[in-house]
N, CA, C and O atoms as a GROMACS GRO file, in nm:
protein
  584
    1MET      N    1   0.092  -0.148   0.041
    1MET     CA    2  -0.019  -0.003   0.021
    1MET      C    3   0.092   0.148  -0.011
    1MET      O    4   0.184   0.175   0.067
    2ASN      N    5   0.070   0.209  -0.101
    2ASN     CA    6   0.134   0.341  -0.106
    2ASN      C    7   0.089   0.431   0.000
    2ASN      O    8  -0.030   0.455  -0.014
    3ARG      N    9   0.149   0.497   0.115
    3ARG     CA   10   0.143   0.579   0.212
    3ARG      C   11   0.143   0.715   0.120
    3ARG      O   12   0.216   0.732   0.022
    4PRO      N   13   0.050   0.806   0.170
    4PRO     CA   14   0.085   0.943   0.138
    4PRO      C   15   0.220   1.027   0.184
    4PRO      O   16   0.273   1.015   0.294
    5ARG      N   17   0.262   1.104   0.086
    5ARG     CA   18   0.389   1.139   0.112
    5ARG      C   19   0.345   1.246   0.251
    5ARG      O   20   0.229   1.283   0.267
    6ASN      N   21   0.467   1.288   0.350
    6ASN     CA   22   0.415   1.331   0.432
    6ASN      C   23   0.470   1.456   0.406
    6ASN      O   24   0.592   1.443   0.391
    7PHE      N   25   0.433   1.580   0.394
    7PHE     CA   26   0.468   1.707   0.386
    7PHE      C   27   0.464   1.776   0.516
    7PHE      O   28   0.488   1.896   0.506
    8TYR      N   29   0.442   1.738   0.625
    8TYR     CA   30   0.439   1.776   0.752
    8TYR      C   31   0.562   1.721   0.847
    8TYR      O   32   0.564   1.732   0.970
    9ARG      N   33   0.656   1.663   0.771
    9ARG     CA   34   0.812   1.580   0.800
    9ARG      C   35   0.860   1.663   0.909
    9ARG      O   36   0.926   1.608   0.997
   10PHE      N   37   0.833   1.813   0.915
   10PHE     CA   38   0.933   1.895   0.975
   10PHE      C   39   0.894   1.938   1.099
   10PHE      O   40   0.957   2.034   1.142
   11GLN      N   41   0.804   1.892   1.171
   11GLN     CA   42   0.720   1.947   1.312
   11GLN      C   43   0.773   1.995   1.380
   11GLN      O   44   0.754   2.110   1.420
   12ASN      N   45   0.874   1.901   1.418
   12ASN     CA   46   0.949   1.906   1.514
   12ASN      C   47   1.051   2.049   1.510
   12ASN      O   48   1.070   2.124   1.606
   13GLU      N   49   1.110   2.064   1.372
   13GLU     CA   50   1.174   2.171   1.384
   13GLU      C   51   1.108   2.299   1.338
   13GLU      O   52   1.146   2.414   1.313
   14GLY      N   53   1.006   2.241   1.336
   14GLY     CA   54   0.914   2.403   1.311
   14GLY      C   55   0.853   2.450   1.478
   14GLY      O   56   0.819   2.565   1.509
   15LEU      N   57   0.850   2.322   1.575
   15LEU     CA   58   0.837   2.384   1.690
   15LEU      C   59   0.948   2.433   1.764
   15LEU      O   60   0.926   2.510   1.858
   16LEU      N   61   1.082   2.393   1.730
   16LEU     CA   62   1.199   2.437   1.801
   16LEU      C   63   1.185   2.587   1.744
   16LEU      O   64   1.143   2.678   1.816
   17LEU      N   65   1.223   2.604   1.610
   17LEU     CA   66   1.232   2.760   1.590
   17LEU      C   67   1.105   2.832   1.665
   17LEU      O   68   1.138   2.927   1.736
   18LEU      N   69   1.016   2.813   1.661
   18LEU     CA   70   0.866   2.851   1.728
   18LEU      C   71   0.936   2.889   1.869
   18LEU      O   72   0.950   3.005   1.910
   19ARG      N   73   0.969   2.798   1.921
   19ARG     CA   74   1.016   2.808   2.064
   19ARG      C   75   1.093   2.895   2.103
   19ARG      O   76   1.079   2.982   2.189
   20LEU      N   77   1.219   2.855   2.003
   20LEU     CA   78   1.302   2.950   2.048
   20LEU      C   79   1.283   3.125   1.974
   20LEU      O   80   1.348   3.216   2.024
   21GLY      N   81   1.211   3.145   1.884
   21GLY     CA   82   1.183   3.283   1.857
   21GLY      C   83   1.079   3.339   1.922
   21GLY      O   84   1.073   3.462   1.916
   22ILE      N   85   0.982   3.273   1.991
   22ILE     CA   86   0.887   3.330   2.116
   22ILE      C   87   0.958   3.344   2.254
   22ILE      O   88   0.952   3.437   2.334
   23GLY      N   89   1.019   3.238   2.260
   23GLY     CA   90   1.097   3.235   2.377
   23GLY      C   91   1.182   3.353   2.402
   23GLY      O   92   1.186   3.416   2.508
   24PHE      N   93   1.260   3.381   2.282
   24PHE     CA   94   1.378   3.501   2.311
   24PHE      C   95   1.300   3.626   2.288
   24PHE      O   96   1.372   3.720   2.323
   25MET      N   97   1.222   3.654   2.259
   25MET     CA   98   1.128   3.767   2.245
   25MET      C   99   1.087   3.780   2.368
   25MET      O  100   1.094   3.894   2.413
   26PHE      N  101   1.034   3.672   2.460
   26PHE     CA  102   0.958   3.684   2.569
   26PHE      C  103   1.067   3.745   2.679
   26PHE      O  104   1.040   3.834   2.760
   27ILE      N  105   1.207   3.673   2.661
   27ILE     CA  106   1.315   3.716   2.743
   27ILE      C  107   1.300   3.865   2.726
   27ILE      O  108   1.247   3.921   2.822
   28LEU      N  109   1.342   3.952   2.608
   28LEU     CA  110   1.336   4.056   2.566
   28LEU      C  111   1.222   4.170   2.649
   28LEU      O  112   1.233   4.274   2.714
   29HIS      N  113   1.112   4.082   2.602
   29HIS     CA  114   1.000   4.169   2.720
   29HIS      C  115   1.018   4.177   2.856
   29HIS      O  116   0.965   4.274   2.910
   30GLY      N  117   1.066   4.117   2.910
   30GLY     CA  118   1.057   4.028   3.043
   30GLY      C  119   1.164   4.081   3.082
   30GLY      O  120   1.118   4.128   3.186
   31TRP      N  121   1.273   4.113   3.084
   31TRP     CA  122   1.403   4.176   3.134
   31TRP      C  123   1.382   4.272   3.150
   31TRP      O  124   1.421   4.289   3.266
   32PRO      N  125   1.331   4.387   3.106
   32PRO     CA  126   1.334   4.516   3.158
   32PRO      C  127   1.216   4.543   3.297
   32PRO      O  128   1.214   4.620   3.393
   33LYS      N  129   1.145   4.458   3.259
   33LYS     CA  130   1.065   4.459   3.372
   33LYS      C  131   1.113   4.370   3.505
   33LYS      O  132   1.078   4.398   3.620
   34ILE      N  133   1.198   4.260   3.469
   34ILE     CA  134   1.255   4.208   3.608
   34ILE      C  135   1.343   4.244   3.683
   34ILE      O  136   1.355   4.210   3.800
   35THR      N  137   1.445   4.351   3.595
   35THR     CA  138   1.535   4.409   3.651
   35THR      C  139   1.474   4.551   3.686
   35THR      O  140   1.551   4.627   3.744
   36GLY      N  141   1.363   4.591   3.663
   36GLY     CA  142   1.286   4.723   3.698
   36GLY      C  143   1.284   4.774   3.808
   36GLY      O  144   1.287   4.893   3.842
   37GLY      N  145   1.278   4.631   3.896
   37GLY     CA  146   1.275   4.680   4.080
   37GLY      C  147   1.116   4.699   4.107
   37GLY      O  148   1.026   4.674   4.027
   38MET      N  149   1.101   4.749   4.238
   38MET     CA  150   0.991   4.732   4.271
   38MET      C  151   0.888   4.843   4.237
   38MET      O  152   0.767   4.829   4.257
   39GLU      N  153   0.948   4.957   4.181
   39GLU     CA  154   0.847   5.064   4.113
   39GLU      C  155   0.806   4.993   3.987
   39GLU      O  156   0.691   5.013   3.948
   40LYS      N  157   0.890   4.907   3.912
   40LYS     CA  158   0.828   4.874   3.764
   40LYS      C  159   0.749   4.748   3.831
   40LYS      O  160   0.643   4.739   3.770
   41TRP      N  161   0.755   4.675   3.902
   41TRP     CA  162   0.665   4.572   3.957
   41TRP      C  163   0.566   4.627   4.007
   41TRP      O  164   0.478   4.542   4.025
   42GLU      N  165   0.540   4.710   4.033
   42GLU     CA  166   0.401   4.767   4.099
   42GLU      C  167   0.326   4.831   3.996
   42GLU      O  168   0.203   4.828   3.996
   43GLN      N  169   0.398   4.894   3.901
   43GLN     CA  170   0.350   4.929   3.749
   43GLN      C  171   0.293   4.823   3.680
   43GLN      O  172   0.184   4.843   3.627
   44VAL      N  173   0.350   4.705   3.671
   44VAL     CA  174   0.323   4.635   3.593
   44VAL      C  175   0.204   4.522   3.684
   44VAL      O  176   0.107   4.472   3.628
   45GLY      N  177   0.230   4.503   3.799
   45GLY     CA  178   0.106   4.429   3.871
   45GLY      C  179   0.020   4.469   3.902
   45GLY      O  180  -0.061   4.403   3.967
   46GLY      N  181  -0.008   4.665   3.853
   46GLY     CA  182  -0.138   4.726   3.868
   46GLY      C  183  -0.231   4.670   3.728
   46GLY      O  184  -0.333   4.723   3.684
   47ALA      N  185  -0.195   4.607   3.700
   47ALA     CA  186  -0.272   4.525   3.564
   47ALA      C  187  -0.386   4.462   3.619
   47ALA      O  188  -0.492   4.452   3.558
   48MET      N  189  -0.360   4.400   3.782
   48MET     CA  190  -0.432   4.311   3.829
   48MET      C  191  -0.567   4.366   3.897
   48MET      O  192  -0.656   4.300   3.951
   49SER      N  193  -0.558   4.505   3.879
   49SER     CA  194  -0.698   4.581   3.898
   49SER      C  195  -0.827   4.561   3.769
   49SER      O  196  -0.948   4.580   3.784
   50ALA      N  197  -0.756   4.517   3.641
   50ALA     CA  198  -0.837   4.474   3.578
   50ALA      C  199  -0.936   4.355   3.604
   50ALA      O  200  -1.041   4.342   3.541
   51LEU      N  201  -0.890   4.265   3.706
   51LEU     CA  202  -0.968   4.161   3.749
   51LEU      C  203  -1.033   4.194   3.925
   51LEU      O  204  -1.083   4.121   4.011
   52GLY      N  205  -1.007   4.311   3.921
   52GLY     CA  206  -1.068   4.340   4.076
   52GLY      C  207  -0.941   4.316   4.171
   52GLY      O  208  -0.963   4.297   4.291
   53ILE      N  209  -0.858   4.315   4.141
   53ILE     CA  210  -0.742   4.277   4.279
   53ILE      C  211  -0.656   4.427   4.290
   53ILE      O  212  -0.608   4.492   4.197
   54THR      N  213  -0.655   4.445   4.380
   54THR     CA  214  -0.593   4.569   4.407
   54THR      C  215  -0.493   4.584   4.504
   54THR      O  216  -0.450   4.695   4.536
   55PHE      N  217  -0.451   4.472   4.556
   55PHE     CA  218  -0.337   4.448   4.648
   55PHE      C  219  -0.240   4.367   4.599
   55PHE      O  220  -0.260   4.276   4.519
   56GLY      N  221  -0.104   4.408   4.660
   56GLY     CA  222  -0.020   4.306   4.623
   56GLY      C  223   0.050   4.305   4.466
   56GLY      O  224   0.093   4.210   4.400
   57ALA      N  225   0.042   4.444   4.435
   57ALA     CA  226   0.095   4.503   4.295
   57ALA      C  227   0.215   4.454   4.249
   57ALA      O  228   0.232   4.407   4.137
   58ALA      N  229   0.346   4.472   4.389
   58ALA     CA  230   0.451   4.438   4.335
   58ALA      C  231   0.468   4.302   4.311
   58ALA      O  232   0.519   4.272   4.203
   59PHE      N  233   0.430   4.196   4.404
   59PHE     CA  234   0.434   4.078   4.404
   59PHE      C  235   0.361   4.023   4.257
   59PHE      O  236   0.439   3.957   4.189
   60PHE      N  237   0.252   4.037   4.211
   60PHE     CA  238   0.224   3.996   4.063
   60PHE      C  239   0.295   4.041   3.989
   60PHE      O  240   0.330   3.958   3.906
   61GLY      N  241   0.362   4.189   3.968
   61GLY     CA  242   0.434   4.236   3.861
   61GLY      C  243   0.558   4.154   3.876
   61GLY      O  244   0.607   4.096   3.779
   62PHE      N  245   0.602   4.150   3.979
   62PHE     CA  246   0.761   4.038   3.959
   62PHE      C  247   0.692   3.896   3.882
   62PHE      O  248   0.734   3.845   3.778
   63MET      N  249   0.589   3.854   3.953
   63MET     CA  250   0.536   3.710   3.863
   63MET      C  251   0.549   3.703   3.741
   63MET      O  252   0.614   3.620   3.677
   64ALA      N  253   0.453   3.836   3.683
   64ALA     CA  254   0.442   3.873   3.560
   64ALA      C  255   0.572   3.878   3.455
   64ALA      O  256   0.586   3.838   3.339
   65ALA      N  257   0.684   3.962   3.577
   65ALA     CA  258   0.796   3.970   3.492
   65ALA      C  259   0.926   3.848   3.513
   65ALA      O  260   1.035   3.842   3.458
   66PHE      N  261   0.872   3.770   3.601
   66PHE     CA  262   0.946   3.639   3.602
   66PHE      C  263   0.886   3.517   3.519
   66PHE      O  264   0.954   3.420   3.487
   67ALA      N  265   0.763   3.530   3.489
   67ALA     CA  266   0.692   3.474   3.420
   67ALA      C  267   0.739   3.465   3.253
   67ALA      O  268   0.738   3.359   3.191
   68GLU      N  269   0.778   3.592   3.197
   68GLU     CA  270   0.821   3.656   3.053
   68GLU      C  271   0.935   3.596   3.041
   68GLU      O  272   0.963   3.511   2.956
   69THR      N  273   1.040   3.660   3.168
   69THR     CA  274   1.195   3.621   3.151
   69THR      C  275   1.209   3.468   3.171
   69THR      O  276   1.227   3.403   3.068
   70VAL      N  277   1.203   3.412   3.270
   70VAL     CA  278   1.202   3.260   3.298
   70VAL      C  279   1.147   3.169   3.203
   70VAL      O  280   1.194   3.078   3.135
   71GLY      N  281   1.018   3.226   3.220
   71GLY     CA  282   0.921   3.167   3.097
   71GLY      C  283   0.983   3.146   2.969
   71GLY      O  284   0.990   3.034   2.917
   72GLY      N  285   1.028   3.255   2.916
   72GLY     CA  286   1.070   3.244   2.753
   72GLY      C  287   1.205   3.162   2.763
   72GLY      O  288   1.232   3.104   2.659
   73LEU      N  289   1.293   3.147   2.863
   73LEU     CA  290   1.415   3.080   2.895
   73LEU      C  291   1.355   2.923   2.870
   73LEU      O  292   1.380   2.864   2.766
   74PHE      N  293   1.286   2.873   2.960
   74PHE     CA  294   1.226   2.746   2.957
   74PHE      C  295   1.164   2.733   2.804
   74PHE      O  296   1.225   2.654   2.734
   75LEU      N  297   1.085   2.780   2.761
   75LEU     CA  298   1.008   2.812   2.649
   75LEU      C  299   1.126   2.725   2.565
   75LEU      O  300   1.121   2.605   2.541
   76MET      N  301   1.239   2.824   2.524
   76MET     CA  302   1.318   2.811   2.433
   76MET      C  303   1.373   2.676   2.460
   76MET      O  304   1.389   2.600   2.364
   77LEU      N  305   1.400   2.643   2.568
   77LEU     CA  306   1.486   2.509   2.610
   77LEU      C  307   1.377   2.389   2.604
   77LEU      O  308   1.422   2.276   2.588
   78GLY      N  309   1.242   2.407   2.613
   78GLY     CA  310   1.135   2.320   2.615
   78GLY      C  311   1.146   2.249   2.742
   78GLY      O  312   1.152   2.126   2.746
   79PHE      N  313   1.149   2.325   2.849
   79PHE     CA  314   1.184   2.260   2.953
   79PHE      C  315   1.031   2.332   3.055
   79PHE      O  316   0.987   2.446   3.039
   80LEU      N  317   0.971   2.218   3.167
   80LEU     CA  318   0.859   2.246   3.204
   80LEU      C  319   0.760   2.318   3.116
   80LEU      O  320   0.688   2.416   3.135
   81PHE      N  321   0.778   2.244   3.019
   81PHE     CA  322   0.694   2.287   2.896
   81PHE      C  323   0.527   2.365   2.950
   81PHE      O  324   0.491   2.479   2.977
   82ARG      N  325   0.486   2.278   2.948
   82ARG     CA  326   0.323   2.289   2.974
   82ARG      C  327   0.296   2.377   3.096
   82ARG      O  328   0.227   2.479   3.086
   83PRO      N  329   0.353   2.337   3.216
   83PRO     CA  330   0.361   2.471   3.313
   83PRO      C  331   0.372   2.610   3.268
   83PRO      O  332   0.300   2.709   3.283
   84VAL      N  333   0.473   2.588   3.214
   84VAL     CA  334   0.527   2.741   3.141
   84VAL      C  335   0.422   2.799   3.058
   84VAL      O  336   0.364   2.907   3.073
   85THR      N  337   0.404   2.706   2.962
   85THR     CA  338   0.262   2.787   2.884
   85THR      C  339   0.167   2.832   2.967
   85THR      O  340   0.129   2.947   2.945
   86VAL      N  341   0.112   2.765   3.069
   86VAL     CA  342   0.007   2.793   3.160
   86VAL      C  343   0.011   2.936   3.213
   86VAL      O  344  -0.080   3.019   3.219
   87LEU      N  345   0.146   2.944   3.252
   87LEU     CA  346   0.190   3.090   3.322
   87LEU      C  347   0.205   3.207   3.229
   87LEU      O  348   0.178   3.324   3.259
   88LEU      N  349   0.245   3.170   3.125
   88LEU     CA  350   0.262   3.266   2.988
   88LEU      C  351   0.104   3.306   2.936
   88LEU      O  352   0.068   3.420   2.905
   89LEU      N  353   0.027   3.192   2.935
   89LEU     CA  354  -0.133   3.231   2.880
   89LEU      C  355  -0.200   3.342   2.977
   89LEU      O  356  -0.264   3.444   2.949
   90LEU      N  357  -0.160   3.279   3.112
   90LEU     CA  358  -0.231   3.359   3.226
   90LEU      C  359  -0.186   3.518   3.224
   90LEU      O  360  -0.264   3.613   3.217
   91THR      N  361  -0.069   3.524   3.230
   91THR     CA  362  -0.006   3.660   3.199
   91THR      C  363  -0.040   3.714   3.089
   91THR      O  364  -0.047   3.837   3.098
   92MET      N  365  -0.073   3.655   2.950
   92MET     CA  366  -0.094   3.712   2.853
   92MET      C  367  -0.266   3.767   2.882
   92MET      O  368  -0.296   3.884   2.856
   93ILE      N  369  -0.358   3.683   2.932
   93ILE     CA  370  -0.508   3.742   2.980
   93ILE      C  371  -0.513   3.861   3.047
   93ILE      O  372  -0.598   3.946   3.021
   94VAL      N  373  -0.419   3.876   3.140
   94VAL     CA  374  -0.428   3.946   3.213
   94VAL      C  375  -0.384   4.084   3.130
   94VAL      O  376  -0.457   4.183   3.121
   95ALA      N  377  -0.252   4.074   3.069
   95ALA     CA  378  -0.232   4.176   2.976
   95ALA      C  379  -0.334   4.230   2.896
   95ALA      O  380  -0.371   4.348   2.895
   96THR      N  381  -0.388   4.119   2.814
   96THR     CA  382  -0.512   4.153   2.735
   96THR      C  383  -0.598   4.252   2.810
   96THR      O  384  -0.604   4.373   2.786
   97LEU      N  385  -0.680   4.169   2.926
   97LEU     CA  386  -0.774   4.282   3.032
   97LEU      C  387  -0.726   4.401   3.037
   97LEU      O  388  -0.787   4.498   2.992
   98ARG      N  389  -0.614   4.408   3.091
   98ARG     CA  390  -0.582   4.559   3.146
   98ARG      C  391  -0.541   4.659   3.026
   98ARG      O  392  -0.517   4.774   3.063
   99HIS      N  393  -0.528   4.628   2.868
   99HIS     CA  394  -0.556   4.682   2.780
   99HIS      C  395  -0.692   4.704   2.696
   99HIS      O  396  -0.703   4.780   2.600
  100MET      N  397  -0.796   4.622   2.753
  100MET     CA  398  -0.902   4.649   2.710
  100MET      C  399  -0.997   4.758   2.829
  100MET      O  400  -1.075   4.851   2.806
  101VAL      N  401  -0.957   4.706   2.939
  101VAL     CA  402  -1.010   4.828   3.027
  101VAL      C  403  -0.960   4.938   3.038
  101VAL      O  404  -0.989   5.026   3.119
  102ALA      N  405  -0.882   4.939   2.955
  102ALA     CA  406  -0.776   5.128   2.951
  102ALA      C  407  -0.834   5.183   2.843
  102ALA      O  408  -0.811   5.303   2.827
  103GLY      N  409  -0.921   5.115   2.743
  103GLY     CA  410  -0.944   5.158   2.641
  103GLY      C  411  -0.877   5.163   2.542
  103GLY      O  412  -0.899   5.244   2.451
  104ASP      N  413  -0.770   5.067   2.540
  104ASP     CA  414  -0.648   5.077   2.441
  104ASP      C  415  -0.678   5.055   2.268
  104ASP      O  416  -0.620   5.091   2.165
  105GLY      N  417  -0.788   4.984   2.299
  105GLY     CA  418  -0.847   4.935   2.146
  105GLY      C  419  -0.764   4.833   2.113
  105GLY      O  420  -0.658   4.797   2.165
  106PHE      N  421  -0.850   4.773   1.980
  106PHE     CA  422  -0.763   4.630   1.945
  106PHE      C  423  -0.631   4.638   1.922
  106PHE      O  424  -0.564   4.535   1.935
  107GLY      N  425  -0.566   4.761   1.884
  107GLY     CA  426  -0.419   4.780   1.834
  107GLY      C  427  -0.360   4.767   1.983
  107GLY      O  428  -0.244   4.728   1.991
  108GLY      N  429  -0.436   4.799   2.113
  108GLY     CA  430  -0.325   4.811   2.232
  108GLY      C  431  -0.372   4.673   2.282
  108GLY      O  432  -0.316   4.669   2.391
  109TYR      N  433  -0.440   4.559   2.269
  109TYR     CA  434  -0.469   4.415   2.329
  109TYR      C  435  -0.424   4.343   2.230
  109TYR      O  436  -0.365   4.243   2.271
  110SER      N  437  -0.427   4.355   2.096
  110SER     CA  438  -0.410   4.256   2.013
  110SER      C  439  -0.291   4.141   2.024
  110SER      O  440  -0.306   4.020   2.006
  111HIS      N  441  -0.152   4.222   2.062
  111HIS     CA  442  -0.060   4.144   2.082
  111HIS      C  443  -0.063   4.033   2.163
  111HIS      O  444  -0.040   3.916   2.131
  112ALA      N  445  -0.102   4.088   2.299
  112ALA     CA  446  -0.143   4.012   2.367
  112ALA      C  447  -0.229   3.910   2.384
  112ALA      O  448  -0.221   3.816   2.463
  113LEU      N  449  -0.295   3.930   2.320
  113LEU     CA  450  -0.428   3.805   2.312
  113LEU      C  451  -0.384   3.734   2.184
  113LEU      O  452  -0.405   3.612   2.179
  114GLU      N  453  -0.321   3.797   2.071
  114GLU     CA  454  -0.228   3.701   1.998
  114GLU      C  455  -0.090   3.577   2.075
  114GLU      O  456  -0.038   3.471   2.041
  115ALA      N  457  -0.083   3.655   2.172
  115ALA     CA  458   0.055   3.530   2.259
  115ALA      C  459  -0.046   3.457   2.324
  115ALA      O  460  -0.024   3.336   2.314
  116ALA      N  461  -0.176   3.491   2.403
  116ALA     CA  462  -0.243   3.423   2.447
  116ALA      C  463  -0.264   3.287   2.398
  116ALA      O  464  -0.234   3.178   2.446
  117ILE      N  465  -0.341   3.332   2.258
  117ILE     CA  466  -0.370   3.191   2.186
  117ILE      C  467  -0.231   3.141   2.114
  117ILE      O  468  -0.234   3.027   2.069
  118LEU      N  469  -0.126   3.206   2.100
  118LEU     CA  470  -0.030   3.093   2.062
  118LEU      C  471  -0.014   3.031   2.182
  118LEU      O  472  -0.022   2.910   2.165
  119PHE      N  473   0.007   3.065   2.314
  119PHE     CA  474   0.025   2.957   2.446
  119PHE      C  475  -0.080   2.883   2.458
  119PHE      O  476  -0.049   2.777   2.512
  120LEU      N  477  -0.193   2.888   2.432
  120LEU     CA  478  -0.290   2.800   2.452
  120LEU      C  479  -0.261   2.718   2.326
  120LEU      O  480  -0.292   2.602   2.356
  121GLY      N  481  -0.225   2.720   2.221
  121GLY     CA  482  -0.205   2.625   2.115
  121GLY      C  483  -0.098   2.536   2.134
  121GLY      O  484  -0.102   2.418   2.097
  122LEU      N  485   0.025   2.604   2.207
  122LEU     CA  486   0.126   2.550   2.270
  122LEU      C  487   0.121   2.471   2.367
  122LEU      O  488   0.216   2.399   2.394
  123PHE      N  489   0.011   2.471   2.436
  123PHE     CA  490   0.029   2.363   2.550
  123PHE      C  491  -0.039   2.241   2.533
  123PHE      O  492  -0.033   2.143   2.607
  124PHE      N  493  -0.114   2.256   2.414
  124PHE     CA  494  -0.184   2.121   2.362
  124PHE      C  495  -0.089   2.067   2.253
  124PHE      O  496  -0.095   1.945   2.234
  125ILE      N  497  -0.010   2.131   2.186
  125ILE     CA  498   0.109   2.088   2.104
  125ILE      C  499   0.191   1.994   2.138
  125ILE      O  500   0.212   1.887   2.081
  126GLY      N  501   0.251   2.050   2.259
  126GLY     CA  502   0.387   2.015   2.339
  126GLY      C  503   0.519   2.093   2.261
  126GLY      O  504   0.518   2.170   2.166
  127PRO      N  505   0.628   2.042   2.336
  127PRO     CA  506   0.745   2.120   2.287
  127PRO      C  507   0.813   2.068   2.195
  127PRO      O  508   0.906   2.129   2.143
  128GLY      N  509   0.764   1.896   2.142
  128GLY     CA  510   0.849   1.847   2.041
  128GLY      C  511   0.957   1.760   2.053
  128GLY      O  512   0.982   1.712   2.164
  129LYS      N  513   1.021   1.735   1.963
  129LYS     CA  514   1.116   1.629   1.972
  129LYS      C  515   1.264   1.689   2.059
  129LYS      O  516   1.342   1.631   2.135
  130TYR      N  517   1.258   1.830   2.007
  130TYR     CA  518   1.387   1.881   2.030
  130TYR      C  519   1.380   1.975   2.181
  130TYR      O  520   1.378   2.098   2.177
  131SER      N  521   1.377   1.914   2.282
  131SER     CA  522   1.330   1.971   2.394
  131SER      C  523   1.399   1.889   2.497
  131SER      O  524   1.436   1.774   2.476
  132LEU      N  525   1.421   1.970   2.639
  132LEU     CA  526   1.449   1.913   2.743
  132LEU      C  527   1.379   1.834   2.799
  132LEU      O  528   1.428   1.746   2.869
  133ASP      N  529   1.223   1.850   2.776
  133ASP     CA  530   1.102   1.774   2.845
  133ASP      C  531   1.115   1.634   2.791
  133ASP      O  532   1.108   1.538   2.867
  134ASN      N  533   1.138   1.618   2.636
  134ASN     CA  534   1.132   1.529   2.555
  134ASN      C  535   1.284   1.416   2.599
  134ASN      O  536   1.282   1.293   2.596
  135LYS      N  537   1.386   1.489   2.632
  135LYS     CA  538   1.482   1.431   2.666
  135LYS      C  539   1.473   1.343   2.796
  135LYS      O  540   1.502   1.224   2.794
  136MET      N  541   1.423   1.420   2.930
  136MET     CA  542   1.406   1.376   3.028
  136MET      C  543   1.304   1.282   3.054
  136MET      O  544   1.311   1.179   3.121
  137LEU      N  545   1.183   1.340   2.976
  137LEU     CA  546   1.050   1.236   2.990
  137LEU      C  547   1.054   1.131   2.911
  137LEU      O  548   0.985   1.035   2.946
  138GLY      N  549   1.133   1.121   2.791
  138GLY     CA  550   1.098   1.028   2.691
  138GLY      C  551   1.038   1.075   2.578
  138GLY      O  552   0.973   1.179   2.582
  139ASP      N  553   1.054   0.992   2.444
  139ASP     CA  554   1.025   1.037   2.343
  139ASP      C  555   0.870   1.061   2.345
  139ASP      O  556   0.807   0.955   2.354
  140SER      N  557   0.786   1.187   2.339
  140SER     CA  558   0.617   1.188   2.335
  140SER      C  559   0.576   1.150   2.209
  140SER      O  560   0.462   1.106   2.195
  141THR      N  561   0.677   1.166   2.083
  141THR     CA  562   0.629   1.151   1.960
  141THR      C  563   0.579   1.012   1.928
  141THR      O  564   0.512   0.984   1.829
  142LYS      N  565   0.626   0.912   2.040
  142LYS     CA  566   0.599   0.778   1.984
  142LYS      C  567   0.439   0.722   2.048
  142LYS      O  568   0.387   0.612   2.029
  143ASN      N  569   0.399   0.808   2.108
  143ASN     CA  570   0.316   0.763   2.179
  143ASN      C  571   0.182   0.838   2.141
  143ASN      O  572   0.094   0.859   2.224
  144ARG      N  573   0.173   0.884   1.986
  144ARG     CA  574   0.064   0.947   1.930
  144ARG      C  575  -0.038   0.852   1.902
  144ARG      O  576   0.001   0.737   1.880
  145LEU      N  577  -0.198   0.882   1.897
  145LEU     CA  578  -0.278   0.791   1.832
  145LEU      C  579  -0.302   0.789   1.712
  145LEU      O  580  -0.393   0.716   1.673
  146TYR      N  581  -0.223   0.871   1.611
  146TYR     CA  582  -0.265   0.877   1.475
  146TYR      C  583  -0.151   0.828   1.425
  146TYR      O  584  -0.138   0.813   1.303
   0.00000   0.00000   0.00000
């Protein structure tokens, strides 16, 4: 039986490229926030007011900066991939809501919303073959149902 040609045989390389590019960009976004200190963390954490949370702004700001910076690195490495995508997804949801509540319009919140959609998709796809998770936990590509 002739099997159809696999036009998607470079999925793992594509996932690696996606992880490296997006991870690096999030490190660049997060680094000024994480090194900005208490004043910057309070400013970033103030976004939680869009959810009605008006306390702990510095804590939430630091956590967002940490998620973007360290999460970006872990995304690049494919390490703790699914927990990292959840943290980044939540961070982007809050960022989206903050921009919406501030009345920034579609142009103001579209980047954060697009990133949230990306992290949700990556959560389901997984890190791919070229990742630390795959190296440490075994080849997840062998357990496919299709």
